[in-house]
Backbone bond lengths (Angstrom), bond angles and torsions (degrees), N, CA, C in turn:
res aa  C-N    CA-C-N  psi(-1)  N-CA   C-N-CA  omega(-1)  CA-C   N-CA-C  phi
1 M - - - 1.476 - - 1.512 109.65 -
2 T 1.353 117.61 138.34 1.414 124.00 -178.47 1.513 110.10 -64.63
3 R 1.361 114.93 129.23 1.471 118.15 -178.11 1.603 107.65 -74.77
4 I 1.274 110.37 148.38 1.561 121.20 -176.01 1.484 109.94 -124.26
5 D 1.322 114.74 132.41 1.477 123.84 163.48 1.457 107.84 -91.27
6 A 1.314 118.77 110.02 1.464 123.07 -173.05 1.474 115.34 -85.46
7 H 1.368 118.74 5.17 1.437 118.69 -176.27 1.550 111.14 -165.16
8 H 1.340 115.79 104.12 1.514 117.23 173.89 1.571 105.14 -153.06
9 H 1.250 113.68 169.89 1.499 122.73 -173.30 1.578 110.50 -126.92
10 F 1.264 116.58 153.34 1.493 124.06 159.44 1.479 104.92 -129.19
11 W 1.274 118.83 148.06 1.463 122.39 178.82 1.559 108.88 -160.40
12 N 1.311 108.83 164.04 1.546 120.20 175.65 1.563 105.36 -136.50
13 P 1.250 118.51 103.89 1.478 123.51 -176.72 1.598 111.52 -52.38
14 A 1.343 113.78 -28.05 1.438 115.60 -172.72 1.525 110.73 -70.95
15 R 1.361 118.42 -11.66 1.386 122.72 178.48 1.545 110.16 -67.76
16 G 1.370 118.15 -27.72 1.483 120.20 170.58 1.448 117.47 91.69
17 D 1.317 121.15 3.26 1.482 122.20 -177.39 1.449 115.04 -110.42
18 Y 1.312 120.55 13.91 1.450 124.58 -179.42 1.565 108.18 -99.11
19 G 1.295 117.53 71.78 1.463 121.69 -171.84 1.558 113.29 -62.79
20 W 1.255 116.59 -28.39 1.500 123.23 177.84 1.561 117.08 -72.29
21 M 1.335 113.46 -18.71 1.422 120.55 -168.07 1.553 109.10 -82.79
22 P 1.382 121.27 124.45 1.413 121.35 175.82 1.584 110.04 -62.66
23 A 1.286 112.41 140.77 1.461 118.54 -176.19 1.482 116.81 -62.33
24 D 1.315 116.35 -29.90 1.505 123.18 -172.98 1.467 114.47 -124.66
25 D 1.435 117.72 25.36 1.423 116.91 -178.07 1.520 106.48 -77.82
26 P 1.384 116.90 131.63 1.486 121.90 -173.42 1.525 109.51 -70.64
27 V 1.349 119.91 -21.02 1.482 120.11 -178.84 1.534 109.66 -94.84
28 L 1.318 117.15 -47.48 1.453 125.92 -164.84 1.552 108.88 -81.33
29 S 1.293 117.99 -55.75 1.402 126.36 -163.81 1.516 114.75 -78.37
30 R 1.285 113.93 54.93 1.534 123.45 177.21 1.552 103.84 -143.69
31 T 1.360 113.33 165.59 1.358 117.03 178.21 1.634 111.93 -79.09
32 Y 1.301 114.56 143.39 1.478 118.83 176.27 1.533 108.19 -135.71
33 G 1.334 113.59 126.02 1.442 121.83 179.36 1.444 114.47 -135.65
34 P 1.273 119.76 -172.46 1.501 123.96 -174.39 1.505 112.89 -56.89
35 A 1.388 119.60 -40.14 1.540 120.47 177.65 1.585 109.42 -60.00
36 D 1.279 119.74 -32.72 1.438 121.67 -177.69 1.493 111.82 -74.60
37 L 1.295 118.81 -32.67 1.450 123.10 179.34 1.545 112.17 -85.15
38 A 1.262 118.65 -17.59 1.539 123.95 -176.92 1.541 110.30 -50.54
39 P 1.281 119.65 -49.94 1.544 119.44 -171.77 1.564 108.10 -62.23
40 G 1.332 113.29 -39.77 1.488 116.25 -178.82 1.584 113.01 -65.32
41 L 1.308 114.85 -39.93 1.441 118.78 175.79 1.512 111.09 -63.75
42 A 1.356 114.47 -45.54 1.454 116.40 -176.98 1.549 111.82 -65.06
43 A 1.226 117.02 -34.97 1.513 123.87 -177.85 1.535 110.88 -71.90
44 T 1.329 119.75 -23.55 1.406 121.60 -172.10 1.564 111.68 -113.75
45 G 1.338 114.83 -10.88 1.535 116.89 -176.22 1.476 114.46 76.93
46 I 1.396 120.55 16.10 1.421 122.58 176.97 1.477 108.32 -73.26
47 G 1.329 118.88 126.61 1.512 121.54 -176.55 1.434 114.67 -110.55
48 R 1.416 119.66 -12.15 1.469 119.41 -177.53 1.612 105.25 -142.85
49 T 1.233 115.95 149.17 1.507 121.39 -176.59 1.513 113.72 -135.25
50 V 1.314 115.84 158.71 1.513 118.99 172.92 1.556 102.70 -118.54
51 L 1.334 117.48 121.79 1.410 127.54 178.85 1.442 112.27 -91.90
52 V 1.321 118.16 119.08 1.497 123.95 -171.05 1.490 110.22 -113.70
53 Q 1.368 113.77 138.75 1.446 120.17 178.86 1.580 114.06 -59.52
54 A 1.399 109.10 150.09 1.423 113.94 -179.94 1.561 111.98 -133.56
55 A 1.350 115.66 6.92 1.407 121.12 179.40 1.569 108.90 -139.44
56 P 1.334 118.94 138.53 1.383 124.79 -176.26 1.575 109.75 -76.40
57 S 1.301 118.30 62.63 1.478 118.91 177.73 1.495 108.65 -152.77
58 V 1.353 114.00 146.17 1.458 120.86 176.83 1.549 107.68 -69.90
59 A 1.296 118.59 -29.46 1.448 118.38 -179.15 1.516 108.46 -65.69
60 E 1.397 123.74 -34.69 1.482 121.53 172.10 1.478 111.28 -62.84
61 T 1.327 116.81 -39.64 1.466 115.65 -178.48 1.487 112.59 -65.11
62 D 1.321 118.19 -39.25 1.513 121.79 173.41 1.510 108.79 -62.90
63 Y 1.302 120.01 -38.35 1.484 123.58 176.79 1.538 109.65 -59.65
64 L 1.341 116.94 -45.53 1.470 120.93 -179.50 1.490 112.50 -66.50
65 L 1.314 115.77 -38.77 1.474 120.32 179.12 1.556 109.26 -66.70
66 G 1.319 119.08 -32.37 1.491 120.28 175.08 1.489 108.32 -66.21
67 I 1.323 120.91 -42.94 1.405 122.40 175.09 1.509 113.96 -60.04
68 A 1.385 115.69 -42.53 1.440 119.29 -179.88 1.483 111.39 -65.45
69 D 1.324 117.89 -31.22 1.469 120.70 177.23 1.555 112.14 -61.77
70 A 1.291 113.15 -33.00 1.543 119.53 -176.29 1.453 115.37 -99.01
71 T 1.406 117.35 1.68 1.430 119.42 -171.27 1.536 107.72 -127.51
72 D 1.244 120.61 113.44 1.394 125.51 -173.09 1.554 112.14 -62.77
73 H 1.348 117.20 -42.43 1.453 119.20 -177.62 1.486 115.78 -69.32
74 V 1.273 117.83 -17.91 1.523 120.13 176.63 1.519 106.34 -75.52
75 A 1.269 118.02 111.44 1.473 120.05 -175.84 1.503 108.56 -102.21
76 A 1.345 120.19 -21.17 1.477 120.22 -176.53 1.420 108.13 -151.47
77 V 1.394 118.37 151.70 1.397 123.39 179.26 1.546 107.94 -128.99
78 I 1.379 116.25 132.51 1.412 121.10 175.85 1.556 107.51 -108.79
79 G 1.310 118.53 119.43 1.413 120.85 -172.78 1.426 115.04 -113.43
80 W 1.371 120.13 -154.30 1.475 124.83 -169.12 1.523 105.53 -144.33
81 I 1.300 116.27 142.15 1.470 121.80 165.57 1.530 102.94 -135.60
82 D 1.344 114.88 168.12 1.490 123.33 178.71 1.554 106.78 -87.26
83 F 1.302 119.71 103.06 1.409 124.78 -177.01 1.577 109.60 -65.58
84 E 1.311 115.74 -19.73 1.484 118.77 -179.09 1.550 114.01 -87.28
85 D 1.250 115.51 1.24 1.503 123.30 178.98 1.539 111.36 -118.38
86 P 1.326 117.65 93.07 1.479 118.48 -178.36 1.474 114.78 -57.44
87 Q 1.308 119.84 -23.02 1.452 123.55 179.60 1.530 112.28 -65.48
88 Q 1.382 115.86 -18.21 1.451 120.52 176.29 1.459 116.99 -71.45
89 I 1.344 115.51 -2.94 1.443 116.18 173.29 1.493 111.27 -57.59
90 E 1.278 121.27 -32.34 1.456 125.60 178.17 1.530 107.44 -68.17
91 T 1.341 118.15 -42.12 1.440 120.44 173.78 1.508 112.85 -59.33
92 L 1.327 119.28 -42.61 1.439 120.85 177.13 1.568 114.07 -65.22
93 R 1.335 112.65 -35.10 1.454 116.31 176.75 1.521 110.16 -67.37
94 R 1.328 115.27 -37.11 1.497 116.57 178.15 1.526 111.74 -67.55
95 L 1.291 115.12 -42.99 1.503 118.70 -179.69 1.575 111.43 -64.11
96 A 1.322 112.02 -39.77 1.490 117.76 179.36 1.566 114.01 -61.72
97 R 1.276 117.09 -16.92 1.517 120.51 176.12 1.438 111.72 -80.70
98 H 1.393 120.89 -14.30 1.478 123.58 176.67 1.528 109.85 -67.59
99 P 1.228 119.40 136.28 1.491 121.32 -176.44 1.523 111.43 -66.24
100 K 1.301 120.54 -21.14 1.471 117.41 -174.80 1.595 110.47 -113.84
101 F 1.372 115.20 5.15 1.447 117.00 177.49 1.477 109.51 -83.10
102 R 1.333 118.80 133.02 1.429 123.24 -172.61 1.563 115.79 -121.39
103 G 1.367 114.66 -27.87 1.419 117.00 -174.62 1.525 114.69 177.96
104 V 1.339 113.60 -170.23 1.432 118.69 -177.32 1.570 113.67 -129.44
105 R 1.284 110.90 159.13 1.527 117.46 178.66 1.488 109.57 -141.70
106 P 1.358 120.37 95.37 1.470 119.50 170.54 1.538 105.50 -71.61
107 M 1.390 110.33 145.05 1.485 117.95 -174.70 1.501 109.42 -82.94
108 I 1.368 118.49 67.66 1.386 123.11 -175.15 1.539 116.70 -59.22
109 Q 1.270 112.71 -32.90 1.522 117.05 177.42 1.471 114.71 -61.27
110 D 1.333 118.51 -17.90 1.414 123.63 -176.31 1.544 112.33 -106.08
111 I 1.315 114.84 4.37 1.499 120.53 -178.18 1.507 108.20 -94.73
112 A 1.324 119.18 122.59 1.472 121.68 -178.57 1.466 117.37 -56.04
113 D 1.333 117.77 -37.28 1.491 122.41 179.14 1.520 110.25 -87.34
114 D 1.335 109.47 110.48 1.447 116.25 178.01 1.496 116.02 -62.92
115 D 1.392 115.39 -21.42 1.493 122.07 175.99 1.440 114.72 -87.42
116 W 1.340 118.71 7.29 1.427 122.96 -173.83 1.472 112.82 -52.52
117 M 1.293 115.39 -47.29 1.472 122.79 -174.54 1.593 113.24 -61.52
118 L 1.311 114.27 -21.68 1.549 120.01 -178.38 1.525 111.40 -97.11
119 R 1.352 117.30 -2.74 1.456 115.42 -179.53 1.505 114.68 -68.20
120 A 1.299 116.38 147.40 1.465 119.58 -175.06 1.516 112.50 -64.90
121 D 1.267 120.78 -29.93 1.473 122.81 -177.47 1.504 116.78 -70.84
122 V 1.295 115.49 -17.17 1.470 120.34 179.63 1.576 116.43 -102.68
123 Q 1.325 111.94 -3.92 1.542 116.65 -179.11 1.444 115.39 -64.83
124 W 1.332 117.53 -23.71 1.467 118.51 -179.78 1.585 108.82 -60.28
125 A 1.306 114.62 -37.66 1.511 117.44 -175.52 1.535 108.85 -70.92
126 F 1.262 124.58 -37.74 1.459 123.89 172.35 1.497 112.67 -60.36
127 R 1.340 115.03 -44.51 1.480 120.05 175.07 1.483 112.16 -58.57
128 A 1.341 117.76 -43.76 1.461 125.77 176.55 1.555 112.58 -58.37
129 I 1.348 112.26 -45.81 1.470 116.15 178.10 1.551 112.07 -56.77
130 C 1.295 110.51 -45.65 1.562 114.82 175.33 1.503 112.96 -60.38
131 D 1.337 111.26 -48.56 1.590 116.50 -172.76 1.547 109.78 -62.12
132 L 1.429 115.79 -32.57 1.477 120.81 -169.91 1.593 104.48 -96.35
133 D 1.332 118.69 -0.81 1.472 120.57 179.13 1.550 110.16 61.77
134 L 1.361 116.02 42.74 1.397 118.36 177.08 1.520 110.76 -104.61
135 S 1.331 117.53 176.46 1.460 116.96 -177.19 1.511 109.48 -113.67
136 F 1.355 114.26 163.98 1.459 122.38 -172.34 1.484 107.70 -124.73
137 D 1.383 121.97 115.01 1.455 125.17 173.61 1.492 107.03 -88.94
138 C 1.389 113.38 122.94 1.490 119.84 178.79 1.460 111.82 -90.38
139 L 1.335 119.37 108.47 1.533 123.32 -175.15 1.534 103.78 -109.66
140 G 1.230 116.79 110.60 1.452 121.08 -176.72 1.529 111.85 -165.48
141 F 1.363 115.77 -175.59 1.419 124.71 176.32 1.578 111.74 -113.10
142 P 1.256 114.46 176.60 1.481 118.66 179.30 1.538 112.27 -57.44
143 R 1.325 117.38 -31.95 1.528 121.27 177.59 1.490 111.34 -64.44
144 H 1.344 119.62 -17.03 1.483 122.64 -178.59 1.661 109.31 -93.25
145 M 1.214 115.36 -2.10 1.547 114.87 -170.64 1.535 111.03 -61.17
146 A 1.395 115.37 -42.53 1.526 114.94 -179.00 1.400 111.53 -64.05
147 N 1.344 120.52 -39.04 1.444 119.12 -178.20 1.532 112.49 -72.88
148 F 1.335 116.60 -34.71 1.520 119.22 172.67 1.511 109.01 -58.23
149 L 1.325 117.00 -41.32 1.449 120.15 -178.23 1.603 109.07 -63.01
150 V 1.319 116.99 -45.54 1.435 118.64 175.25 1.507 114.01 -59.09
151 L 1.319 116.46 -47.62 1.469 122.53 178.82 1.549 111.20 -57.60
152 L 1.328 114.86 -52.73 1.528 117.75 -173.78 1.524 109.65 -67.84
153 E 1.300 116.77 -30.21 1.525 116.60 175.93 1.547 109.69 -76.34
154 R 1.292 119.49 -23.37 1.427 121.63 175.70 1.542 112.34 -71.45
155 Y 1.360 113.33 -34.77 1.487 122.21 180.00 1.547 110.82 -119.27
156 P 1.219 118.62 67.28 1.501 121.12 -172.94 1.585 111.61 -62.53
157 G 1.331 115.20 -19.50 1.501 115.27 179.30 1.469 111.93 -91.01
158 M 1.352 122.28 -4.17 1.456 123.22 177.27 1.490 111.54 -75.56
159 R 1.294 113.99 127.28 1.479 120.98 177.09 1.597 108.34 -75.82
160 A 1.321 116.72 114.64 1.447 119.60 -175.12 1.560 110.00 -131.83
161 V 1.320 113.27 150.94 1.460 122.04 178.97 1.532 107.95 -135.48
162 L 1.321 116.25 134.08 1.467 123.28 179.23 1.495 106.38 -86.81
163 D 1.404 116.74 114.15 1.350 122.89 -179.31 1.547 111.36 -73.07
164 H 1.390 113.77 135.76 1.452 119.99 169.14 1.623 111.08 56.83
165 G 1.304 116.18 30.63 1.442 118.75 179.11 1.530 112.28 57.90
166 L 1.267 114.19 24.48 1.505 124.72 -178.04 1.563 108.25 58.53
167 K 1.335 116.88 32.97 1.438 121.05 166.06 1.549 116.15 54.44
168 P 1.271 114.11 61.39 1.489 117.50 177.70 1.620 107.62 -61.51
169 R 1.271 115.54 155.01 1.488 124.35 -171.32 1.568 107.70 -90.83
170 L 1.366 115.72 79.98 1.415 118.61 -174.49 1.536 113.07 -64.62
171 G 1.272 116.39 -22.87 1.463 122.60 -179.30 1.505 113.96 -76.75
172 D 1.256 118.15 -14.02 1.521 122.64 -178.43 1.559 110.61 -97.43
173 A 1.290 110.90 116.22 1.495 117.94 -172.16 1.585 112.01 -84.35
174 D 1.390 117.62 -6.12 1.389 122.17 -178.74 1.515 109.48 -65.66
175 P 1.398 115.25 120.42 1.443 118.11 -179.29 1.596 114.43 -53.63
176 A 1.312 114.60 -32.41 1.401 121.67 -179.31 1.533 113.15 -63.95
177 T 1.364 113.16 -30.62 1.452 117.15 177.65 1.570 110.52 -66.76
178 F 1.314 115.53 -44.96 1.440 118.61 -178.69 1.575 107.17 -66.69
179 A 1.349 117.53 -39.42 1.514 119.43 -175.09 1.497 108.48 -66.07
180 F 1.300 117.40 -36.47 1.485 118.92 179.45 1.534 113.92 -65.59
181 W 1.324 113.51 -41.96 1.508 118.28 175.04 1.542 109.53 -67.30
182 A 1.318 118.05 -47.10 1.472 121.11 -176.86 1.539 112.07 -60.68
183 E 1.336 115.72 -40.60 1.428 115.15 -178.21 1.525 110.48 -74.85
184 G 1.230 119.47 -34.45 1.483 121.75 175.08 1.493 113.10 -63.83
185 M 1.322 118.38 -44.85 1.467 123.95 178.09 1.542 107.58 -61.74
186 A 1.306 114.82 -44.80 1.526 115.58 -178.59 1.509 114.28 -58.99
187 R 1.313 114.34 -40.15 1.477 123.56 175.62 1.512 109.74 -60.23
188 L 1.255 118.59 -47.80 1.490 124.37 -179.98 1.509 109.43 -63.69
189 A 1.328 120.15 -37.91 1.438 124.08 -178.94 1.581 108.02 -71.16
190 A 1.294 118.27 -41.89 1.436 123.96 -175.13 1.498 114.35 -74.61
191 R 1.357 116.95 -37.30 1.461 124.66 -168.30 1.503 113.13 -99.71
192 T 1.324 118.00 -10.79 1.507 122.14 -177.07 1.466 112.04 -133.99
193 D 1.247 119.62 173.25 1.511 121.54 179.77 1.533 108.17 -106.95
194 A 1.334 120.00 23.53 1.415 123.57 -178.46 1.459 111.11 -67.18
195 R 1.365 114.28 149.42 1.406 124.19 168.92 1.511 111.19 -89.56
196 C 1.289 119.23 172.98 1.472 120.79 178.80 1.547 108.99 -143.48
197 K 1.365 118.48 136.04 1.392 123.99 -179.72 1.564 110.22 -91.74
198 L 1.273 115.11 126.44 1.440 122.46 171.16 1.548 105.43 -85.92
199 S 1.271 115.47 78.95 1.508 123.97 -174.87 1.460 108.43 -152.12
200 G 1.294 118.89 166.04 1.419 126.53 171.31 1.457 120.31 67.55
201 L 1.397 117.05 0.93 1.405 119.91 -172.81 1.544 110.98 -71.63
202 V 1.302 115.42 -38.27 1.508 117.08 -174.36 1.454 112.90 -59.57
203 T 1.387 119.78 -31.69 1.457 123.59 -174.29 1.523 109.98 -89.62
204 E 1.319 121.00 5.06 1.418 124.95 174.15 1.538 112.56 -92.44
205 A 1.342 118.47 -3.49 1.445 122.98 172.99 1.464 111.25 -104.20
206 D 1.346 118.38 155.44 1.434 121.83 -178.18 1.544 114.89 -64.12
207 Q 1.337 116.42 -24.99 1.359 122.29 176.93 1.560 108.69 -143.47
208 T 1.300 118.87 164.52 1.473 118.59 -178.15 1.412 111.92 -55.67
209 P 1.399 120.91 115.25 1.484 124.46 -178.02 1.470 109.96 -78.39
210 D 1.370 113.24 149.77 1.481 117.73 172.37 1.500 110.47 -84.03
211 E 1.322 114.54 174.52 1.440 116.76 -177.09 1.477 117.43 -62.45
212 A 1.422 115.40 -29.34 1.454 119.43 174.44 1.428 110.58 -62.48
213 G 1.311 119.21 -39.10 1.496 123.19 -178.92 1.513 113.16 -71.33
214 L 1.299 116.38 -28.34 1.478 121.35 179.24 1.504 116.80 -87.17
215 R 1.396 115.13 -26.69 1.397 121.28 -169.97 1.484 111.25 -60.64
216 P 1.304 124.27 -47.96 1.496 118.74 178.80 1.507 116.04 -50.12
217 Y 1.394 118.15 -33.66 1.409 123.91 -175.09 1.609 109.13 -80.92
218 S 1.296 114.40 -47.69 1.480 117.67 175.26 1.491 109.67 -62.89
219 D 1.339 120.64 -45.64 1.439 121.84 177.55 1.475 115.99 -52.24
220 H 1.406 114.84 -41.66 1.373 124.25 -176.30 1.587 110.56 -69.79
221 I 1.290 113.43 -47.14 1.512 120.97 175.76 1.525 112.82 -53.53
222 L 1.391 113.73 -47.61 1.437 118.62 -175.51 1.469 108.71 -74.42
223 A 1.312 121.40 -34.98 1.461 118.69 177.22 1.489 113.85 -71.88
224 A 1.312 118.71 -42.43 1.489 122.96 -179.54 1.515 112.48 -65.68
225 F 1.311 116.67 -44.27 1.471 119.59 -174.76 1.519 115.65 -95.21
226 G 1.318 112.80 -25.48 1.465 117.44 -171.09 1.470 110.63 80.42
227 P 1.352 118.36 141.68 1.515 118.05 -178.75 1.422 116.89 -60.68
228 E 1.386 119.87 -19.22 1.485 124.54 173.03 1.503 113.57 -67.69
229 R 1.363 117.21 -13.96 1.510 120.01 177.25 1.501 110.61 -120.20
230 V 1.357 118.81 16.51 1.440 122.40 177.46 1.562 108.21 -118.28
231 M 1.326 116.29 141.41 1.445 123.90 178.80 1.550 108.36 -134.11
232 W 1.264 112.46 136.27 1.496 120.98 176.19 1.452 110.48 -81.09
233 G 1.367 114.66 136.34 1.415 120.26 172.44 1.524 109.86 -139.85
234 S 1.367 116.07 152.93 1.535 118.89 179.72 1.431 115.28 -82.18
235 D 1.360 119.42 -30.01 1.456 123.48 -163.97 1.540 113.22 51.14
236 W 1.296 117.11 28.59 1.465 122.69 175.94 1.573 106.97 -73.78
237 P 1.327 119.67 140.99 1.508 128.28 4.56 1.469 114.70 -92.86
238 V 1.360 120.62 1.45 1.539 119.06 172.71 1.544 108.82 -52.06
239 L 1.365 116.94 -39.12 1.475 124.01 176.45 1.493 111.11 -43.06
240 R 1.332 119.09 -39.16 1.468 123.08 -170.70 1.510 114.30 -67.31
241 L 1.396 116.94 -8.56 1.453 117.19 169.35 1.476 113.69 -64.24
242 R 1.387 115.52 -21.64 1.485 116.63 -176.39 1.529 111.08 -124.34
243 C 1.319 119.90 -31.61 1.490 119.64 -177.80 1.557 108.26 -163.93
244 E 1.249 116.48 178.43 1.459 123.20 179.35 1.514 113.84 -92.06
245 Y 1.301 118.18 169.85 1.533 120.66 -173.98 1.394 112.30 -57.98
246 R 1.484 117.27 -47.97 1.453 116.69 -174.55 1.496 111.37 -71.99
247 D 1.281 119.35 -26.17 1.507 119.58 179.25 1.422 110.69 -62.84
248 W 1.364 118.34 -47.17 1.493 118.90 -177.38 1.499 108.08 -72.14
249 H 1.373 121.01 -38.20 1.485 120.16 -177.57 1.550 107.31 -60.40
250 D 1.297 116.56 -47.39 1.456 122.62 -173.93 1.608 107.94 -64.88
251 M 1.388 115.34 -41.90 1.432 114.52 176.30 1.505 115.74 -66.66
252 A 1.306 117.42 -32.84 1.450 121.26 173.82 1.502 113.48 -63.66
253 L 1.368 114.67 -40.57 1.489 118.79 174.28 1.504 111.02 -57.44
254 R 1.323 118.56 -43.89 1.477 121.09 178.34 1.568 109.61 -66.67
255 L 1.294 119.08 -38.39 1.463 118.94 178.90 1.547 112.98 -65.76
256 C 1.354 112.06 -23.08 1.486 116.39 -176.28 1.577 107.38 -103.86
257 A 1.340 117.52 9.36 1.488 119.10 -175.17 1.517 110.53 -63.79
258 H 1.281 122.71 -22.28 1.505 123.55 -175.33 1.479 111.51 -77.66
259 L 1.370 115.41 -16.69 1.479 121.11 -175.45 1.523 110.13 -74.33
260 S 1.277 115.01 158.52 1.457 119.79 170.15 1.448 113.55 -66.66
261 D 1.377 117.33 166.92 1.450 118.38 -178.68 1.642 108.68 -59.43
262 A 1.311 113.38 -39.52 1.473 119.60 -179.60 1.526 109.57 -64.62
263 G 1.334 117.55 -36.97 1.458 121.66 179.49 1.515 110.10 -66.27
264 R 1.289 118.44 -49.49 1.424 120.90 177.84 1.472 112.80 -59.57
265 A 1.369 118.12 -42.09 1.436 120.62 178.61 1.540 111.81 -61.12
266 A 1.358 118.10 -31.23 1.403 119.81 -179.17 1.509 110.88 -73.06
267 V 1.397 114.52 -45.34 1.529 118.95 178.49 1.505 112.07 -59.51
268 F 1.316 118.72 -43.39 1.432 120.55 -173.90 1.464 118.49 -98.79
269 A 1.409 115.15 7.77 1.495 121.34 175.37 1.476 110.03 -157.81
270 G 1.312 118.24 -66.86 1.402 125.02 -157.87 1.499 113.91 -60.99
271 T 1.333 118.57 -40.19 1.412 121.75 -176.01 1.537 110.48 -69.35
272 A 1.308 115.10 -46.24 1.518 119.15 176.38 1.625 110.07 -63.29
273 A 1.319 117.65 -39.89 1.433 119.19 178.16 1.470 112.26 -62.35
274 E 1.324 119.61 -39.93 1.464 121.65 -177.24 1.502 106.59 -74.32
275 F 1.351 121.00 -45.58 1.369 123.13 -169.28 1.532 110.33 -69.88
276 Y 1.402 115.98 -48.56 1.461 119.52 -178.37 1.499 112.27 -90.31
277 R 1.320 120.04 5.01 1.459 121.99 176.49 1.467 112.41 56.69
278 I 1.329 114.35 55.01 1.469 125.24 -178.52 1.559 104.26 -93.92
């Protein structure tokens, strides 16, 4: 089965809609496109990818779909619409007609109101996601776990995936911090049908973590969700803040070495293929 990277980005800061991006970061604030990712794909044998939005604009989504049209390995695109504008249901319907468009990701981690996802005025968008049979990428932090649980139980038919394991705080050595995240993730795994991305973990530490530092988190994700509900993603080029593409891919392979052949095939291909319909 062709291996899949379930989460990466391309961007051009000159487009002007990446408000989260530092203007002078030597790693992030430069253009990244298919030619930049090609060496990483070649080194790891990744054949298909999921391209995920990084700017809160429909214009960026159209930009990514244009890249996908011209790039064979991009099998799916996760975009953005304004959940606060019900008229954008027509935009969502238009995007859904694109053969590589698969779903949306509001940038919940950047929204000041932690209860935003539960507000009455944005529920039309979640209903539309279900009606159009699209997917929902959950981008948030551990403090959002309880609200994600409410939301996903409200819409049990909505296909949802938890990005980056909901960003556990690897830099916090307090056992209570790990326990809070672990218990919340276990509830999400047990009470919803959500998938979880084994991605983004290395950038949640203050410096590149070793496998011993990552293993409690990856082990918990794999145990709580099961490999058939976990998908590997690179989170490149954000990943480059800590290491390169092959470094994280090879580390993830070692973190999953205890799984059966079928389990590893699910994490590195099958789960993403099923969820994103690749």
